[in-house]
C-alpha positions as CSV (number, residue, x, y, z in Angstrom):
1,M,19.5,-3.9,-27.8
2,E,16.0,-3.7,-29.3
3,E,15.6,-0.7,-31.6
4,N,13.0,1.0,-29.7
5,T,15.3,1.0,-26.3
6,P,16.0,4.9,-25.5
7,K,19.7,4.9,-24.7
8,H,19.7,8.4,-23.3
9,I,16.8,8.5,-20.7
10,S,17.8,9.7,-17.2
11,P,16.9,7.0,-14.7
12,D,15.2,10.0,-12.5
13,L,13.2,11.4,-15.4
14,L,11.2,8.1,-15.6
15,F,11.5,7.1,-12.0
16,S,7.6,7.4,-11.4
17,R,7.1,4.9,-14.4
18,G,9.3,2.5,-12.5
19,C,11.9,2.5,-15.5
20,H,15.8,2.4,-15.5
21,V,17.7,2.3,-18.3
22,K,19.4,-1.3,-19.2
23,S,23.2,-1.6,-19.1
24,S,24.3,-1.8,-22.4
25,D,26.9,-4.8,-21.4
26,T,23.9,-6.9,-20.0
27,G,23.2,-9.0,-23.4
28,N,19.8,-9.5,-22.5
29,D,17.2,-8.2,-25.4
30,D,14.2,-9.4,-23.6
31,I,13.6,-6.6,-21.3
32,C,14.4,-2.9,-22.4
33,F,14.3,-1.9,-18.5
34,K,16.1,-3.6,-15.6
35,K,13.8,-4.5,-12.7
36,S,13.5,-2.0,-10.1
37,C,11.6,-1.4,-6.9
38,S,8.6,-0.3,-9.0
39,K,5.6,-1.6,-7.5
40,L,4.0,-2.2,-10.4
41,D,6.6,-5.0,-11.5
42,V,5.3,-8.1,-11.9
43,Y,6.7,-11.7,-12.1
44,D,5.5,-13.8,-14.7
45,W,5.3,-17.3,-13.5
46,L,3.9,-18.7,-16.6
47,K,6.4,-17.4,-18.9
48,D,8.5,-20.9,-19.0
49,L,5.4,-23.1,-19.5
50,A,4.6,-23.9,-23.0
51,L,1.1,-23.7,-24.4
52,P,-0.6,-26.6,-26.4
53,D,-0.2,-26.6,-29.8
54,S,-4.0,-25.9,-30.2
55,H,-3.7,-23.2,-27.7
56,S,-3.6,-19.4,-29.2
57,S,-1.7,-16.9,-27.4
58,F,-3.9,-14.4,-25.4
59,D,-4.2,-11.3,-27.5
60,C,-4.1,-8.8,-24.5
61,V,-1.3,-7.2,-22.5
62,E,-0.9,-5.5,-19.2
63,I,0.5,-1.6,-19.8
64,R,1.8,0.3,-16.9
65,F,1.8,4.2,-17.1
66,K,2.8,7.1,-14.5
67,N,2.7,5.8,-10.6
68,N,0.1,3.3,-10.2
69,R,-1.6,3.4,-13.3
70,K,-2.5,0.3,-15.3
71,D,-4.5,-0.9,-18.0
72,F,-5.5,-3.8,-20.2
73,F,-4.9,-3.5,-24.0
74,R,-5.8,-5.7,-27.2
75,T,-2.4,-6.3,-29.2
76,P,-3.1,-6.5,-33.1
77,S,-2.4,-9.7,-34.7
78,G,1.5,-10.5,-35.8
79,L,2.6,-7.9,-33.1
80,N,4.8,-10.1,-30.4
81,L,5.3,-8.1,-27.1
82,H,7.1,-8.9,-24.2
83,Q,7.5,-7.7,-20.7
84,G,9.6,-4.1,-20.7
85,D,8.5,-3.5,-24.2
86,I,7.6,0.6,-25.0
87,V,4.6,0.8,-27.0
88,A,1.9,3.3,-28.5
89,V,-1.6,2.5,-27.3
90,E,-4.8,4.2,-28.0
91,A,-5.9,7.0,-25.7
92,S,-8.6,9.8,-25.6
93,P,-7.5,11.6,-27.9
94,G,-4.4,10.8,-29.9
95,H,-2.2,7.8,-28.5
96,D,-0.3,7.5,-25.0
97,I,3.2,5.7,-24.6
98,G,3.4,2.8,-21.8
99,I,5.4,-0.2,-20.7
100,V,4.6,-3.7,-21.0
101,T,4.4,-5.1,-17.5
102,L,2.9,-8.7,-18.4
103,S,2.0,-10.8,-21.4
104,G,0.7,-14.1,-22.3
105,E,-1.6,-16.4,-20.4
106,L,-1.2,-14.5,-16.8
107,V,-2.9,-11.4,-18.3
108,R,-5.7,-13.9,-18.6
109,V,-5.3,-14.5,-15.1
110,Q,-5.3,-10.9,-14.1
111,M,-8.0,-9.9,-16.2
112,K,-10.4,-12.5,-14.4
113,R,-9.2,-11.2,-11.0
114,K,-9.8,-7.6,-11.5
115,N,-13.4,-8.5,-13.6
116,V,-12.6,-7.4,-16.8
117,N,-14.3,-9.3,-19.8
118,P,-11.5,-10.0,-22.3
119,N,-14.1,-10.3,-25.1
120,K,-15.5,-6.7,-24.5
121,E,-15.1,-4.2,-27.4
122,E,-14.2,-1.4,-25.2
123,I,-10.7,-2.7,-24.3
124,R,-8.4,0.1,-26.4
125,K,-5.6,-1.1,-29.0
126,V,-2.1,-1.3,-28.8
127,Y,-0.9,0.4,-31.9
128,R,2.7,-0.5,-32.3
129,K,5.9,-0.5,-30.6
130,A,7.3,3.0,-29.9
131,R,9.3,4.4,-32.7
132,P,12.4,6.5,-32.1
133,T,10.0,9.6,-32.9
134,D,7.6,8.3,-30.0
135,I,10.2,7.9,-27.6
136,E,11.6,11.2,-28.2
137,K,8.2,13.0,-28.0
138,W,7.4,11.0,-24.8
139,I,10.6,12.0,-23.0
140,L,10.0,15.5,-23.6
141,A,6.7,15.2,-22.3
142,V,7.7,13.8,-19.2
143,S,10.6,16.4,-18.8
144,R,7.5,19.2,-18.8
145,E,5.8,17.7,-15.6
146,N,7.8,19.3,-12.9
147,D,7.8,22.6,-14.1
148,A,3.9,22.0,-14.9
149,I,3.0,21.5,-11.3
150,I,4.9,24.4,-10.2
151,K,3.4,26.8,-12.4
152,C,-0.3,25.0,-12.1
153,R,0.2,25.7,-8.2
154,V,1.3,29.2,-8.5
155,F,-2.3,29.8,-10.8
156,A,-4.2,28.2,-8.3
157,V,-3.1,30.2,-5.2
158,N,-3.2,33.4,-7.6
159,L,-6.8,32.2,-8.4
160,G,-7.6,31.9,-4.7
161,L,-8.5,28.5,-4.9
162,K,-8.2,25.8,-1.8
163,M,-6.8,23.0,-3.7
164,K,-3.6,21.4,-3.3
165,V,-2.0,20.4,-6.7
166,N,0.2,17.5,-6.1
167,D,0.7,15.5,-9.4
168,V,0.3,15.9,-13.1
169,E,0.9,13.2,-15.9
170,F,1.3,14.3,-19.7
171,Q,0.2,12.0,-22.6
172,G,3.0,10.3,-24.8
173,D,1.6,12.4,-27.7
174,E,1.7,15.7,-25.7
175,T,-1.9,16.6,-26.7
176,K,-3.3,16.3,-23.1
177,A,-2.3,16.8,-19.5
178,I,-4.1,15.3,-16.4
179,F,-3.5,17.2,-13.4
180,Y,-4.1,15.6,-10.2
181,Y,-5.3,17.6,-6.8
182,T,-7.0,17.3,-3.6
183,A,-9.6,19.6,-1.7
184,D,-11.6,19.4,1.1
185,E,-14.4,21.3,-0.6
186,R,-15.9,21.8,-4.3
187,V,-13.4,23.8,-6.4
188,D,-14.1,25.9,-9.6
189,F,-11.3,25.3,-11.4
190,R,-12.5,26.6,-14.9
191,E,-10.9,29.4,-15.1
192,L,-7.4,27.6,-14.0
193,I,-8.3,25.1,-17.2
194,K,-8.3,27.9,-19.6
195,I,-5.0,29.5,-18.2
196,L,-3.4,26.0,-17.8
197,A,-4.7,25.4,-21.5
198,D,-3.3,28.5,-22.6
199,E,0.1,28.1,-21.2
200,F,0.7,24.4,-22.3
201,K,-0.7,24.3,-25.4
202,V,-2.5,21.1,-24.7
203,R,-5.9,19.7,-23.6
204,I,-6.5,19.8,-19.8
205,E,-8.1,17.5,-17.5
206,M,-8.5,18.0,-13.8
207,R,-8.8,14.9,-11.7
208,Q,-9.4,14.7,-7.7
209,I,-7.9,12.1,-5.9
210,G,-8.1,11.1,-2.1
211,V,-5.6,11.9,0.8
212,R,-4.2,8.1,0.3
213,Q,-3.7,8.4,-3.2
214,E,-2.2,11.6,-2.7
215,A,0.7,10.0,-0.1
216,S,1.2,7.1,-2.5
217,R,2.5,9.9,-5.2
218,L,4.3,12.0,-3.1
219,G,6.0,9.3,-0.9
220,G,8.0,9.8,2.5
221,L,9.1,7.7,5.1
222,G,6.6,6.2,7.7
223,S,7.1,6.1,11.8
224,C,8.7,2.8,11.1
225,G,11.5,4.4,9.5
226,R,10.7,2.5,6.0
227,E,9.4,4.3,3.0
228,L,5.7,4.5,2.7
229,C,4.0,1.0,1.8
230,C,1.3,2.9,-0.4
231,S,4.5,4.5,-2.4
232,T,6.4,1.2,-2.8
233,W,4.2,-2.0,-3.0
234,I,0.3,-1.0,-2.1
235,T,-1.5,-0.9,-5.5
236,G,-5.0,-0.9,-3.7
237,F,-6.4,0.7,-1.0
238,H,-8.7,-0.9,1.9
239,S,-10.8,0.5,4.6
240,V,-9.3,0.6,7.8
241,A,-11.5,0.7,10.9
242,T,-10.7,1.6,14.4
243,A,-11.8,-2.2,15.5
244,A,-8.3,-3.3,14.1
245,A,-6.5,-1.4,16.7
246,R,-8.8,-2.5,19.7
247,V,-8.4,-6.2,18.7
248,Q,-4.6,-5.7,18.4
249,Q,-4.5,-4.0,21.9
250,M,-3.6,-0.8,20.6
251,S,-4.2,2.3,22.4
252,L,-6.5,4.6,20.3
253,N,-4.3,7.5,19.8
254,P,-5.0,9.5,16.6
255,Q,-1.4,10.6,16.6
256,K,0.1,7.3,16.9
257,L,-2.4,5.2,14.4
258,A,-2.6,7.9,11.7
259,G,-0.2,8.0,8.8
260,Q,1.2,10.6,6.6
261,C,-2.2,10.8,4.8
262,S,-3.8,11.7,8.2
263,K,-5.9,8.4,7.9
264,L,-5.3,5.1,9.8
265,K,-2.4,3.4,9.0
266,C,-2.7,1.0,6.4
267,C,-0.4,-1.7,8.3
268,L,-3.3,-2.0,10.8
269,N,-4.9,-4.4,8.7
270,Y,-1.8,-6.5,7.9
271,E,-2.2,-8.8,11.0
272,Y,-5.6,-7.9,11.9
273,E,-7.1,-11.2,10.7
274,S,-4.2,-13.3,12.6
275,Y,-5.6,-11.4,15.8
276,L,-8.9,-12.4,15.2
277,D,-8.3,-16.1,14.8
278,A,-6.1,-15.7,18.1
279,I,-8.5,-14.0,20.1
280,K,-11.7,-16.7,19.6
281,E,-9.6,-18.7,22.3
282,F,-10.3,-16.0,24.9
283,P,-13.1,-15.6,27.3
284,D,-15.1,-12.5,27.2
285,E,-13.1,-9.0,28.1
286,N,-16.5,-8.0,30.3
287,I,-15.7,-11.1,32.4
288,V,-15.5,-10.5,36.1
289,L,-13.4,-13.1,37.9
290,K,-14.8,-13.7,41.6
291,T,-12.8,-14.7,44.4
292,K,-13.0,-14.4,48.4
293,K,-10.0,-11.7,48.1
294,G,-12.7,-9.4,45.9
295,E,-13.8,-9.3,42.0
296,A,-11.2,-8.7,39.3
297,N,-11.7,-7.2,35.9
298,V,-9.7,-7.7,32.6
299,Q,-7.3,-4.8,32.2
300,K,-5.2,-5.7,29.2
301,L,-4.7,-9.1,26.8
302,D,-1.5,-10.4,25.4
303,V,-2.9,-12.2,22.5
304,F,-0.2,-14.0,21.1
305,G,1.2,-14.7,24.3
306,G,-1.9,-16.2,25.6
307,T,-2.3,-14.0,28.9
308,M,-5.1,-11.9,30.6
309,W,-3.8,-9.4,33.0
310,F,-6.4,-8.9,35.8
311,S,-6.9,-6.1,38.7
312,Y,-9.3,-6.3,41.9
313,K,-11.9,-3.5,41.8
314,S,-10.6,-2.4,45.2
315,N,-6.9,-1.9,43.8
316,D,-6.6,-1.3,40.3
317,S,-3.0,-0.4,40.4
318,E,-1.3,-4.0,40.9
319,L,-2.1,-6.6,38.1
320,Y,-2.1,-10.0,37.5
321,A,-0.8,-12.1,34.4
322,L,-3.2,-15.3,34.3
323,Q,-2.8,-17.8,31.4
324,I,-6.4,-18.3,29.3
325,D,-6.6,-21.9,30.6
326,K,-6.5,-20.6,34.2
327,V,-9.2,-17.9,33.6
328,K,-11.2,-20.5,31.9
329,E,-10.7,-22.7,35.0
330,I,-12.0,-20.0,37.1
331,I,-14.6,-19.2,35.4
332,R,-15.9,-22.8,35.5
333,M,-15.5,-22.7,39.2
334,N,-17.3,-19.6,39.8
335,K,-20.4,-20.9,37.4
336,A,-20.5,-24.1,39.7
337,G,-20.9,-21.7,42.9
338,N,-17.0,-22.2,44.0
339,V,-14.9,-19.2,44.8
340,P,-11.2,-19.5,44.8
341,E,-9.0,-18.1,47.4
342,K,-7.3,-15.3,45.2
343,L,-5.9,-14.4,42.0
344,E,-2.5,-14.8,42.8
345,D,-2.6,-18.4,43.4
346,F,-3.5,-19.0,39.5
347,A,-1.0,-15.9,38.1
348,K,2.2,-16.6,36.3
349,K,5.2,-17.1,38.6
350,H,8.1,-14.8,37.4
351,E,11.4,-16.5,38.5
352,K,14.1,-14.4,40.3
353,K,16.5,-14.7,37.5
354,V,14.4,-13.2,34.9
355,V,13.9,-10.4,37.1
356,L,17.8,-10.1,37.9
357,E,18.3,-9.7,34.1
358,M,16.6,-6.3,34.4
359,V,18.8,-5.2,37.1
360,T,21.2,-2.5,36.1
361,S,23.3,-1.6,38.7
362,T,24.8,-2.7,42.3
363,E,21.9,-0.5,44.0
364,D,19.4,-2.1,42.3
365,L,20.8,-5.5,43.1
366,H,20.8,-4.7,46.9
367,R,17.2,-3.4,46.4
368,F,16.1,-6.6,45.0
369,D,17.7,-9.0,47.5
370,K,16.1,-7.2,50.3
371,K,12.5,-7.6,48.6
């Protein structure tokens, strides 16, 4: 085991950093921490590919900190870093402690994907692998966070500030603390900063975040019964529009469409593009089918089933399921001046054996036979 591996870290203490203590009997010195369910874990699919002799190794690494915070740092020559190494990096002011999530050529790919110029001078530096004293101070700083959140909330309430403090991150050298909060309106927290600085003897920074970021940090269970996507694997948030719900034929009920953050659920975007592709085959939803029995309007769609449900204007309580090829056939007939007899001639036929599967009692069976 590498000398900078903390052997006495509680897994719960650094859980927000995606850390778990490496078991002493694994015999693997390449990674200091076991892989966990951290959404910051990265699979390096280039690590087994040897570089050409003429190609120098990339001098930047990707490092993770608390929750979903990641950044790129430049490594000094001669310092060989691997995934899982604990390192001391440049901060403002002082230094911070982070864990290497990615090294090598894949970092170059990640920087290009995130539009970060590797030749930019503003990229901060990795000082060294963390020393035992660095790690001890880091653990002490992390252990102060829960108490700091509670105290900050008490101070905010006593000052009458309309804000919700939901997270705090102490810098690895215990010289700075970032308090994350949400608020509906502008907050004057100058007096709060003075009180916090006097209480914790560190530099204080207040940083406002959105409700989606708040849900990501606090975690919880969604209506599907699974842990929130934003707290397990989503690292970037994309806007969700009500059009995503309309295309997927969902009821526009805010209580069902909203997540823990009171915003539209991120999962509405997951199948949105698939629905857009499938719905291209459907006729316009505002189409009116003309029959001798009467005109019919669209009531609902089964997108992946390729079915449209129609009802007569004179009787919208009875629905008829038509495959889209049948609907297009009726549309062609109407354009040619022909009017079919009725929708029932084109509707999908439900076999009796399918209905029998829904019969749950002898009384229901007799009622079905009479029909």
